[in-house]
MARMARNU-751151 format. One record per residue: x, y, z of N, C-alpha, C in turn; residue in three letters. Coordinates in nm, 3 decimals, decimal comma. Example, Ala and Ser with C-alpha at 12.3 -4.5 7.8 and 13.67 -1.06 7.14 Angstrom:
! residues 2
@n.u = 1,319 | n.v = -0,569 | n.w = 0,780 | ca.u = 1,230 | ca.v = -0,450 | ca.w = 0,780 | c.u = 1,320 | c.v = -0,330 | c.w = 0,780 | code = ALA
@n.u = 1,285 | n.v = -0,225 | n.w = 0,708 | ca.u = 1,367 | ca.v = -0,106 | ca.w = 0,714 | c.u = 1,290 | c.v = 0,003 | c.w = 0,787 | code = SER
! end
This chain:
! residues 114
@n.u = -5,275 | n.v = -5,354 | n.w = -3,543 | ca.u = -5,140 | ca.v = -5,306 | ca.w = -3,541 | c.u = -5,139 | c.v = -5,153 | c.w = -3,544 | code = UNK
@n.u = -5,236 | n.v = -5,098 | n.w = -3,614 | ca.u = -5,243 | ca.v = -4,953 | ca.w = -3,618 | c.u = -5,270 | c.v = -4,898 | c.w = -3,479 | code = UNK
@n.u = -5,351 | n.v = -4,963 | n.w = -3,408 | ca.u = -5,385 | ca.v = -4,918 | ca.w = -3,274 | c.u = -5,259 | c.v = -4,924 | c.w = -3,186 | code = UNK
@n.u = -5,185 | n.v = -5,030 | n.w = -3,203 | ca.u = -5,062 | ca.v = -5,045 | ca.w = -3,124 | c.u = -4,964 | c.v = -4,932 | c.w = -3,156 | code = UNK
@n.u = -4,949 | n.v = -4,900 | n.w = -3,283 | ca.u = -4,857 | ca.v = -4,794 | ca.w = -3,325 | c.u = -4,908 | c.v = -4,659 | c.w = -3,273 | code = UNK
@n.u = -5,040 | n.v = -4,637 | n.w = -3,278 | ca.u = -5,096 | ca.v = -4,512 | ca.w = -3,228 | c.u = -5,076 | c.v = -4,499 | c.w = -3,077 | code = UNK
@n.u = -5,098 | n.v = -4,607 | n.w = -3,006 | ca.u = -5,079 | ca.v = -4,605 | ca.w = -2,861 | c.u = -4,932 | c.v = -4,580 | c.w = -2,829 | code = UNK
@n.u = -4,846 | n.v = -4,650 | n.w = -2,906 | ca.u = -4,703 | ca.v = -4,633 | ca.w = -2,886 | c.u = -4,663 | c.v = -4,489 | c.w = -2,918 | code = UNK
@n.u = -4,717 | n.v = -4,430 | n.w = -3,021 | ca.u = -4,688 | ca.v = -4,292 | ca.w = -3,059 | c.u = -4,737 | c.v = -4,197 | c.w = -2,951 | code = UNK
@n.u = -4,855 | n.v = -4,224 | n.w = -2,897 | ca.u = -4,910 | ca.v = -4,139 | ca.w = -2,790 | c.u = -4,823 | c.v = -4,149 | c.w = -2,665 | code = UNK
@n.u = -4,784 | n.v = -4,272 | n.w = -2,631 | ca.u = -4,699 | ca.v = -4,293 | ca.w = -2,513 | c.u = -4,565 | c.v = -4,223 | c.w = -2,533 | code = UNK
@n.u = -4,507 | n.v = -4,239 | n.w = -2,653 | ca.u = -4,380 | ca.v = -4,174 | ca.w = -2,681 | c.u = -4,395 | c.v = -4,021 | c.w = -2,679 | code = UNK
@n.u = -4,504 | n.v = -3,971 | n.w = -2,734 | ca.u = -4,529 | ca.v = -3,827 | ca.w = -2,734 | c.u = -4,546 | c.v = -3,776 | c.w = -2,591 | code = UNK
@n.u = -4,620 | n.v = -3,852 | n.w = -2,508 | ca.u = -4,639 | ca.v = -3,812 | ca.w = -2,369 | c.u = -4,506 | c.v = -3,815 | c.w = -2,294 | code = UNK
@n.u = -4,428 | n.v = -3,922 | n.w = -2,316 | ca.u = -4,297 | ca.v = -3,933 | ca.w = -2,251 | c.u = -4,206 | c.v = -3,818 | c.w = -2,297 | code = UNK
@n.u = -4,207 | n.v = -3,788 | n.w = -2,426 | ca.u = -4,127 | ca.v = -3,677 | ca.w = -2,478 | c.u = -4,170 | c.v = -3,545 | c.w = -2,418 | code = UNK
@n.u = -4,303 | n.v = -3,526 | n.w = -2,408 | ca.u = -4,354 | ca.v = -3,403 | ca.w = -2,347 | c.u = -4,314 | c.v = -3,394 | c.w = -2,201 | code = UNK
@n.u = -4,323 | n.v = -3,507 | n.w = -2,130 | ca.u = -4,284 | ca.v = -3,510 | ca.w = -1,988 | c.u = -4,135 | c.v = -3,479 | c.w = -1,971 | code = UNK
@n.u = -4,053 | n.v = -3,541 | n.w = -2,055 | ca.u = -3,909 | ca.v = -3,515 | ca.w = -2,047 | c.u = -3,878 | c.v = -3,369 | c.w = -2,081 | code = UNK
@n.u = -3,946 | n.v = -3,316 | n.w = -2,183 | ca.u = -3,925 | ca.v = -3,177 | ca.w = -2,222 | c.u = -3,963 | c.v = -3,084 | c.w = -2,106 | code = UNK
@n.u = -4,074 | n.v = -3,112 | n.w = -2,040 | ca.u = -4,119 | ca.v = -3,031 | ca.w = -1,927 | c.u = -4,017 | c.v = -3,039 | c.w = -1,812 | code = UNK
@n.u = -3,968 | n.v = -3,160 | n.w = -1,786 | ca.u = -3,870 | ca.v = -3,179 | ca.w = -1,678 | c.u = -3,742 | c.v = -3,101 | c.w = -1,708 | code = UNK
@n.u = -3,692 | n.v = -3,110 | n.w = -1,830 | ca.u = -3,572 | ca.v = -3,038 | ca.w = -1,865 | c.u = -3,595 | c.v = -2,887 | c.w = -1,866 | code = UNK
@n.u = -3,716 | n.v = -2,846 | n.w = -1,900 | ca.u = -3,750 | ca.v = -2,705 | ca.w = -1,896 | c.u = -3,741 | c.v = -2,654 | c.w = -1,752 | code = UNK
@n.u = -3,796 | n.v = -2,731 | n.w = -1,658 | ca.u = -3,791 | ca.v = -2,693 | ca.w = -1,517 | c.u = -3,646 | c.v = -2,686 | c.w = -1,468 | code = UNK
@n.u = -3,565 | n.v = -2,783 | n.w = -1,504 | ca.u = -3,424 | ca.v = -2,783 | ca.w = -1,465 | c.u = -3,352 | c.v = -2,662 | c.w = -1,524 | code = UNK
@n.u = -3,384 | n.v = -2,629 | n.w = -1,648 | ca.u = -3,323 | ca.v = -2,513 | ca.w = -1,713 | c.u = -3,365 | c.v = -2,385 | c.w = -1,641 | code = UNK
@n.u = -3,493 | n.v = -2,376 | n.w = -1,602 | ca.u = -3,541 | ca.v = -2,258 | ca.w = -1,531 | c.u = -3,469 | c.v = -2,244 | c.w = -1,396 | code = UNK
@n.u = -3,451 | n.v = -2,355 | n.w = -1,326 | ca.u = -3,379 | ca.v = -2,353 | ca.w = -1,199 | c.u = -3,235 | c.v = -2,310 | c.w = -1,223 | code = UNK
@n.u = -3,172 | n.v = -2,363 | n.w = -1,326 | ca.u = -3,033 | ca.v = -2,328 | ca.w = -1,357 | c.u = -3,020 | c.v = -2,181 | c.w = -1,392 | code = UNK
@n.u = -3,116 | n.v = -2,128 | n.w = -1,468 | ca.u = -3,114 | ca.v = -1,986 | ca.w = -1,502 | c.u = -3,129 | c.v = -1,902 | c.w = -1,376 | code = UNK
@n.u = -3,218 | n.v = -1,943 | n.w = -1,287 | ca.u = -3,235 | ca.v = -1,871 | ca.w = -1,160 | c.u = -3,107 | c.v = -1,872 | c.w = -1,077 | code = UNK
@n.u = -3,043 | n.v = -1,988 | n.w = -1,069 | ca.u = -2,917 | ca.v = -1,997 | ca.w = -0,996 | c.u = -2,809 | c.v = -1,911 | c.w = -1,060 | code = UNK
@n.u = -2,806 | n.v = -1,911 | n.w = -1,193 | ca.u = -2,708 | ca.v = -1,832 | ca.w = -1,266 | c.u = -2,729 | c.v = -1,683 | c.w = -1,237 | code = UNK
@n.u = -2,853 | n.v = -1,638 | n.w = -1,242 | ca.u = -2,883 | ca.v = -1,498 | ca.w = -1,215 | c.u = -2,849 | c.v = -1,461 | c.w = -1,071 | code = UNK
@n.u = -2,877 | n.v = -1,552 | n.w = -0,979 | ca.u = -2,842 | ca.v = -1,528 | ca.w = -0,838 | c.u = -2,690 | c.v = -1,516 | c.w = -0,822 | code = UNK
@n.u = -2,618 | n.v = -1,603 | n.w = -0,889 | ca.u = -2,471 | ca.v = -1,599 | ca.w = -0,885 | c.u = -2,419 | c.v = -1,469 | c.w = -0,945 | code = UNK
@n.u = -2,478 | n.v = -1,426 | n.w = -1,055 | ca.u = -2,438 | ca.v = -1,299 | ca.w = -1,117 | c.u = -2,464 | c.v = -1,182 | c.w = -1,022 | code = UNK
@n.u = -2,579 | n.v = -1,185 | n.w = -0,956 | ca.u = -2,613 | ca.v = -1,079 | ca.w = -0,863 | c.u = -2,513 | c.v = -1,075 | c.w = -0,747 | code = UNK
@n.u = -2,483 | n.v = -1,193 | n.w = -0,693 | ca.u = -2,387 | ca.v = -1,200 | ca.w = -0,583 | c.u = -2,250 | c.v = -1,150 | c.w = -0,627 | code = UNK
@n.u = -2,210 | n.v = -1,186 | n.w = -0,746 | ca.u = -2,081 | ca.v = -1,142 | ca.w = -0,798 | c.u = -2,080 | c.v = -0,990 | c.w = -0,817 | code = UNK
@n.u = -2,190 | n.v = -0,936 | n.w = -0,869 | ca.u = -2,200 | ca.v = -0,792 | ca.w = -0,890 | c.u = -2,193 | c.v = -0,718 | c.w = -0,756 | code = UNK
@n.u = -2,265 | n.v = -0,769 | n.w = -0,657 | ca.u = -2,261 | ca.v = -0,707 | ca.w = -0,524 | c.u = -2,121 | c.v = -0,716 | c.w = -0,465 | code = UNK
@n.u = -2,056 | n.v = -0,830 | n.w = -0,482 | ca.u = -1,920 | ca.v = -0,847 | ca.w = -0,430 | c.u = -1,823 | c.v = -0,749 | c.w = -0,499 | code = UNK
@n.u = -1,838 | n.v = -0,730 | n.w = -0,629 | ca.u = -1,752 | ca.v = -0,636 | ca.w = -0,701 | c.u = -1,776 | c.v = -0,493 | c.w = -0,654 | code = UNK
@n.u = -1,901 | n.v = -0,457 | n.w = -0,629 | ca.u = -1,931 | ca.v = -0,324 | ca.w = -0,579 | c.u = -1,870 | c.v = -0,304 | c.w = -0,440 | code = UNK
@n.u = -1,885 | n.v = -0,405 | n.w = -0,354 | ca.u = -1,826 | ca.v = -0,398 | ca.w = -0,221 | c.u = -1,674 | c.v = -0,387 | c.w = -0,229 | code = UNK
@n.u = -1,616 | n.v = -0,462 | n.w = -0,321 | ca.u = -1,471 | ca.v = -0,456 | ca.w = -0,340 | c.u = -1,427 | c.v = -0,316 | c.w = -0,381 | code = UNK
@n.u = -1,501 | n.v = -0,255 | n.w = -0,473 | ca.u = -1,467 | ca.v = -0,120 | ca.w = -0,518 | c.u = -1,479 | c.v = -0,020 | c.w = -0,403 | code = UNK
@n.u = -1,585 | n.v = -0,034 | n.w = -0,323 | ca.u = -1,603 | ca.v = 0,056 | ca.w = -0,209 | c.u = -1,487 | c.v = 0,041 | c.w = -0,111 | code = UNK
@n.u = -1,450 | n.v = -0,084 | n.w = -0,083 | ca.u = -1,340 | ca.v = -0,108 | ca.w = 0,010 | c.u = -1,207 | c.v = -0,056 | c.w = -0,046 | code = UNK
@n.u = -1,189 | n.v = -0,072 | n.w = -0,175 | ca.u = -1,067 | ca.v = -0,023 | ca.w = -0,238 | c.u = -1,060 | c.v = 0,130 | c.w = -0,230 | code = UNK
@n.u = -1,174 | n.v = 0,196 | n.w = -0,251 | ca.u = -1,178 | ca.v = 0,342 | ca.w = -0,239 | c.u = -1,149 | c.v = 0,385 | c.w = -0,096 | code = UNK
@n.u = -1,207 | n.v = 0,312 | n.w = 0,001 | ca.u = -1,180 | ca.v = 0,343 | ca.w = 0,141 | c.u = -1,032 | c.v = 0,326 | c.w = 0,172 | code = UNK
@n.u = -0,972 | n.v = 0,220 | n.w = 0,119 | ca.u = -0,830 | ca.v = 0,196 | ca.w = 0,142 | c.u = -0,747 | c.v = 0,309 | c.w = 0,084 | code = UNK
@n.u = -0,780 | n.v = 0,354 | n.w = -0,036 | ca.u = -0,707 | ca.v = 0,466 | ca.w = -0,096 | c.u = -0,723 | c.v = 0,591 | c.w = -0,012 | code = UNK
@n.u = -0,845 | n.v = 0,615 | n.w = 0,035 | ca.u = -0,871 | ca.v = 0,732 | ca.w = 0,118 | c.u = -0,789 | c.v = 0,725 | c.w = 0,247 | code = UNK
@n.u = -0,788 | n.v = 0,608 | n.w = 0,309 | ca.u = -0,712 | ca.v = 0,592 | ca.w = 0,433 | c.u = -0,562 | c.v = 0,606 | c.w = 0,408 | code = UNK
@n.u = -0,515 | n.v = 0,556 | n.w = 0,294 | ca.u = -0,373 | ca.v = 0,572 | ca.w = 0,261 | c.u = -0,336 | c.v = 0,718 | c.w = 0,244 | code = UNK
@n.u = -0,423 | n.v = 0,794 | n.w = 0,178 | ca.u = -0,394 | ca.v = 0,936 | ca.w = 0,159 | c.u = -0,399 | c.v = 1,009 | c.w = 0,293 | code = UNK
@n.u = -0,493 | n.v = 0,972 | n.w = 0,380 | ca.u = -0,499 | ca.v = 1,033 | ca.w = 0,512 | c.u = -0,374 | c.v = 0,998 | c.w = 0,592 | code = UNK
@n.u = -0,328 | n.v = 0,874 | n.w = 0,578 | ca.u = -0,206 | ca.v = 0,832 | ca.w = 0,647 | c.u = -0,086 | c.v = 0,912 | c.w = 0,600 | code = UNK
@n.u = -0,075 | n.v = 0,933 | n.w = 0,469 | ca.u = 0,036 | ca.v = 1,013 | ca.w = 0,416 | c.u = 0,030 | c.v = 1,156 | c.w = 0,468 | code = UNK
@n.u = -0,091 | n.v = 1,213 | n.w = 0,472 | ca.u = -0,105 | ca.v = 1,348 | ca.w = 0,524 | c.u = -0,067 | c.v = 1,353 | c.w = 0,671 | code = UNK
@n.u = -0,108 | n.v = 1,253 | n.w = 0,746 | ca.u = -0,075 | ca.v = 1,248 | ca.w = 0,889 | c.u = 0,076 | c.v = 1,233 | c.w = 0,907 | code = UNK
@n.u = 0,138 | n.v = 1,149 | n.w = 0,827 | ca.u = 0,283 | ca.v = 1,133 | ca.w = 0,836 | c.u = 0,354 | c.v = 1,264 | c.w = 0,804 | code = UNK
@n.u = 0,304 | n.v = 1,337 | n.w = 0,705 | ca.u = 0,362 | ca.v = 1,466 | ca.w = 0,671 | c.u = 0,346 | c.v = 1,564 | c.w = 0,786 | code = UNK
@n.u = 0,229 | n.v = 1,563 | n.w = 0,849 | ca.u = 0,207 | ca.v = 1,651 | ca.w = 0,963 | c.u = 0,303 | c.v = 1,617 | c.w = 1,077 | code = UNK
@n.u = 0,320 | n.v = 1,486 | n.w = 1,101 | ca.u = 0,412 | ca.v = 1,443 | ca.w = 1,207 | c.u = 0,553 | c.v = 1,489 | c.w = 1,175 | code = UNK
@n.u = 0,594 | n.v = 1,474 | n.w = 1,051 | ca.u = 0,728 | ca.v = 1,519 | ca.w = 1,010 | c.u = 0,742 | c.v = 1,670 | c.w = 1,031 | code = UNK
@n.u = 0,641 | n.v = 1,746 | n.w = 0,992 | ca.u = 0,645 | ca.v = 1,891 | ca.w = 1,012 | c.u = 0,653 | c.v = 1,927 | c.w = 1,160 | code = UNK
@n.u = 0,574 | n.v = 1,856 | n.w = 1,242 | ca.u = 0,577 | ca.v = 1,883 | ca.w = 1,386 | c.u = 0,712 | c.v = 1,846 | c.w = 1,446 | code = UNK
@n.u = 0,772 | n.v = 1,736 | n.w = 1,398 | ca.u = 0,904 | ca.v = 1,698 | ca.w = 1,448 | c.u = 1,007 | c.v = 1,804 | c.w = 1,412 | code = UNK
@n.u = 0,997 | n.v = 1,856 | n.w = 1,290 | ca.u = 1,089 | ca.v = 1,963 | ca.w = 1,249 | c.u = 1,071 | c.v = 2,087 | c.w = 1,337 | code = UNK
@n.u = 0,947 | n.v = 2,123 | n.w = 1,365 | ca.u = 0,920 | ca.v = 2,239 | ca.w = 1,450 | c.u = 0,974 | c.v = 2,216 | c.w = 1,591 | code = UNK
@n.u = 0,954 | n.v = 2,094 | n.w = 1,642 | ca.u = 1,005 | ca.v = 2,062 | ca.w = 1,776 | c.u = 1,157 | c.v = 2,073 | c.w = 1,779 | code = UNK
@n.u = 1,223 | n.v = 2,025 | n.w = 1,673 | ca.u = 1,369 | ca.v = 2,036 | ca.w = 1,667 | c.u = 1,413 | c.v = 2,182 | c.w = 1,664 | code = UNK
@n.u = 1,342 | n.v = 2,264 | n.w = 1,586 | ca.u = 1,376 | ca.v = 2,406 | ca.w = 1,581 | c.u = 1,357 | c.v = 2,472 | c.w = 1,717 | code = UNK
@n.u = 1,245 | n.v = 2,441 | n.w = 1,781 | ca.u = 1,217 | ca.v = 2,499 | ca.w = 1,913 | c.u = 1,321 | c.v = 2,451 | c.w = 2,013 | code = UNK
@n.u = 1,359 | n.v = 2,325 | n.w = 2,003 | ca.u = 1,460 | ca.v = 2,271 | ca.w = 2,093 | c.u = 1,594 | c.v = 2,342 | c.w = 2,072 | code = UNK
@n.u = 1,628 | n.v = 2,366 | n.w = 1,946 | ca.u = 1,752 | ca.v = 2,438 | ca.w = 1,917 | c.u = 1,745 | c.v = 2,580 | c.w = 1,971 | code = UNK
@n.u = 1,631 | n.v = 2,645 | n.w = 1,957 | ca.u = 1,613 | ca.v = 2,780 | ca.w = 2,009 | c.u = 1,625 | c.v = 2,779 | c.w = 2,162 | code = UNK
@n.u = 1,564 | n.v = 2,679 | n.w = 2,226 | ca.u = 1,572 | ca.v = 2,668 | ca.w = 2,372 | c.u = 1,716 | c.v = 2,648 | c.w = 2,417 | code = UNK
@n.u = 1,789 | n.v = 2,562 | n.w = 2,346 | ca.u = 1,929 | ca.v = 2,540 | ca.w = 2,382 | c.u = 2,009 | c.v = 2,669 | c.w = 2,367 | code = UNK
@n.u = 1,985 | n.v = 2,742 | n.w = 2,259 | ca.u = 2,054 | ca.v = 2,869 | ca.w = 2,239 | c.u = 2,019 | c.v = 2,968 | c.w = 2,350 | code = UNK
@n.u = 1,893 | n.v = 2,973 | n.w = 2,386 | ca.u = 1,850 | ca.v = 3,064 | ca.w = 2,493 | c.u = 1,914 | c.v = 3,025 | c.w = 2,626 | code = UNK
@n.u = 1,926 | n.v = 2,894 | n.w = 2,651 | ca.u = 1,992 | ca.v = 2,851 | ca.w = 2,775 | c.u = 2,138 | c.v = 2,897 | c.w = 2,777 | code = UNK
@n.u = 2,205 | n.v = 2,878 | n.w = 2,662 | ca.u = 2,344 | ca.v = 2,923 | ca.w = 2,656 | c.u = 2,355 | c.v = 3,073 | c.w = 2,679 | code = UNK
@n.u = 2,268 | n.v = 3,149 | n.w = 2,618 | ca.u = 2,270 | ca.v = 3,295 | ca.w = 2,636 | c.u = 2,241 | c.v = 3,332 | c.w = 2,782 | code = UNK
@n.u = 2,147 | n.v = 3,260 | n.w = 2,843 | ca.u = 2,114 | ca.v = 3,287 | ca.w = 2,982 | c.u = 2,234 | c.v = 3,257 | c.w = 3,072 | code = UNK
@n.u = 2,301 | n.v = 3,146 | n.w = 3,046 | ca.u = 2,419 | ca.v = 3,112 | ca.w = 3,124 | c.u = 2,529 | c.v = 3,216 | c.w = 3,106 | code = UNK
@n.u = 2,550 | n.v = 3,261 | n.w = 2,982 | ca.u = 2,650 | ca.v = 3,365 | ca.w = 2,956 | c.u = 2,611 | c.v = 3,494 | c.w = 3,028 | code = UNK
@n.u = 2,482 | n.v = 3,526 | n.w = 3,020 | ca.u = 2,435 | ca.v = 3,647 | ca.w = 3,089 | c.u = 2,457 | c.v = 3,636 | c.w = 3,239 | code = UNK
@n.u = 2,432 | n.v = 3,519 | n.w = 3,295 | ca.u = 2,452 | ca.v = 3,499 | ca.w = 3,438 | c.u = 2,600 | c.v = 3,513 | c.w = 3,473 | code = UNK
@n.u = 2,688 | n.v = 3,459 | n.w = 3,388 | ca.u = 2,832 | ca.v = 3,472 | ca.w = 3,413 | c.u = 2,875 | c.v = 3,618 | c.w = 3,405 | code = UNK
@n.u = 2,825 | n.v = 3,688 | n.w = 3,303 | ca.u = 2,859 | ca.v = 3,830 | ca.w = 3,289 | c.u = 2,808 | c.v = 3,909 | c.w = 3,409 | code = UNK
@n.u = 2,686 | n.v = 3,876 | n.w = 3,456 | ca.u = 2,630 | ca.v = 3,946 | ca.w = 3,571 | c.u = 2,716 | c.v = 3,921 | c.w = 3,694 | code = UNK
@n.u = 2,760 | n.v = 3,796 | n.w = 3,713 | ca.u = 2,847 | ca.v = 3,766 | ca.w = 3,828 | c.u = 2,978 | c.v = 3,842 | c.w = 3,818 | code = UNK
@n.u = 3,035 | n.v = 3,848 | n.w = 3,698 | ca.u = 3,159 | ca.v = 3,921 | ca.w = 3,679 | c.u = 3,140 | c.v = 4,069 | c.w = 3,708 | code = UNK
@n.u = 3,028 | n.v = 4,123 | n.w = 3,660 | ca.u = 3,001 | ca.v = 4,265 | ca.w = 3,686 | c.u = 2,980 | c.v = 4,290 | c.w = 3,835 | code = UNK
@n.u = 2,910 | n.v = 4,200 | n.w = 3,902 | ca.u = 2,888 | ca.v = 4,216 | ca.w = 4,046 | c.u = 3,022 | c.v = 4,212 | c.w = 4,120 | code = UNK
@n.u = 3,112 | n.v = 4,121 | n.w = 4,078 | ca.u = 3,243 | ca.v = 4,114 | ca.w = 4,142 | c.u = 3,322 | c.v = 4,244 | c.w = 4,116 | code = UNK
@n.u = 3,313 | n.v = 4,296 | n.w = 3,994 | ca.u = 3,383 | ca.v = 4,420 | ca.w = 3,964 | c.u = 3,326 | c.v = 4,536 | c.w = 4,044 | code = UNK
@n.u = 3,193 | n.v = 4,535 | n.w = 4,063 | ca.u = 3,130 | ca.v = 4,641 | ca.w = 4,145 | c.u = 3,180 | c.v = 4,630 | c.w = 4,287 | code = UNK
@n.u = 3,184 | n.v = 4,506 | n.w = 4,338 | ca.u = 3,231 | ca.v = 4,487 | ca.w = 4,476 | c.u = 3,376 | c.v = 4,531 | c.w = 4,487 | code = UNK
@n.u = 3,457 | n.v = 4,496 | n.w = 4,389 | ca.u = 3,598 | ca.v = 4,537 | ca.w = 4,390 | c.u = 3,610 | c.v = 4,689 | c.w = 4,380 | code = UNK
@n.u = 3,528 | n.v = 4,748 | n.w = 4,296 | ca.u = 3,531 | ca.v = 4,892 | ca.w = 4,279 | c.u = 3,490 | c.v = 4,962 | c.w = 4,408 | code = UNK
@n.u = 3,383 | n.v = 4,911 | n.w = 4,470 | ca.u = 3,337 | ca.v = 4,970 | ca.w = 4,596 | c.u = 3,443 | c.v = 4,952 | c.w = 4,704 | code = UNK
@n.u = 3,510 | n.v = 4,839 | n.w = 4,701 | ca.u = 3,614 | ca.v = 4,816 | ca.w = 4,803 | c.u = 3,733 | c.v = 4,909 | c.w = 4,779 | code = UNK
@n.u = 3,764 | n.v = 4,936 | n.w = 4,658 | ca.u = 3,878 | ca.v = 5,021 | ca.w = 4,630 | c.u = 3,843 | c.v = 5,170 | c.w = 4,634 | code = UNK
@n.u = 3,717 | n.v = 5,206 | n.w = 4,622 | ca.u = 3,682 | ca.v = 5,348 | ca.w = 4,620 | c.u = 3,692 | c.v = 5,415 | c.w = 4,757 | code = UNK
@n.u = 3,667 | n.v = 5,355 | n.w = 4,872 | ca.u = 3,687 | ca.v = 5,428 | ca.w = 4,997 | c.u = 3,834 | c.v = 5,460 | c.w = 5,019 | code = UNK
@n.u = 3,919 | n.v = 5,386 | n.w = 4,964 | ca.u = 4,061 | ca.v = 5,412 | ca.w = 4,982 | c.u = 4,103 | c.v = 5,535 | c.w = 4,901 | code = UNK
@n.u = 4,033 | n.v = 5,565 | n.w = 4,801 | ca.u = 4,074 | ca.v = 5,678 | ca.w = 4,717 | c.u = 4,036 | c.v = 5,804 | c.w = 4,781 | code = UNK
! end
């Protein structure tokens, strides 16, 4: 009976050792997967931060570009107003010139009679 108990104890010890080894391997695989997942998550967070910084940079560039466009539109409006004013002045000058030419012609026509 002692032999039977010793054999049974050895078999149980071997089975326990085998199960412990198997669970150890599974735990090692799980730890490896966990570390891989952590690494992937860390890389994803870094990529997210980089993309967020790029987005902020692009937004600030967009705001600057919109401001430049607004400034250019204002300048174009001012130049357009100046051009319109110059056209009006040119037209007035042309009318005055025509009036003066008519007065000169009238004066020349009336001066031989004098």
